N, C-alpha and C positions, 0 to 999 in steps of 0.2 A: 324863957328857957326853951332850949331846943330839944324836941322829942326825937332823938337820933334813930330809934327803931322804926319810926314812921317812914324813913327814906330808904326803902328796900332797893330802889334803883341804884342809889349811890353805894349802899353796902355791897351789892352784887358786883358793881363795877370796880370797886376798890378792893374787894376780896374778903372783907370782914367788917363787923361792926366796930371793932377796936381801931382798925385802919381808918375808917371814916371819922370816928371821934377825934383821932389824932390829927387828921387833916384839917378838920374844922377848928380845933383848938390852936393849931399852928397858925392858921389864917387869922384867927382872932388876936393872937399874940402879935403878929406882924402888922396887922391893920386894925388897931383898937377903935378906930372911928366907926366901924361897922357894928351896929347894935344886933342883938339876937333877932329882933323883929325883921331887920333888913336881911339877915342871913337866911331866916326862915322863908322870906318872900322869894329869894333867889333859889333856894332848895326846892320850894314848891313848884316854881316855874320849870326848873330843870327836870324834876320828876314827871311833871305833867307832859312835857314835850319830849321826854326821854333823851335829853341832851347829855352828852358825856360830861362827867364831872371834872374836866380838865382844870376848871377853876379851883378845885380843891387839891388836885394832885401836886401842883407846883405853884403855890401862891407867891413865891419869891420871883417868878419869871415875869 
């Protein structure tokens, strides 16, 4: 399970906790092969490196 509130960097970049949750849920819907564990690993790395969450903003691109 993803602890969404842990990802302050993403929440700030996307504007709100709800926006971040929606982005992750959309990604999970479009790419069901990603497990929560894999998503958490990606989020942790992005947060640590302060990489922009473009990955979550437009997962259909």
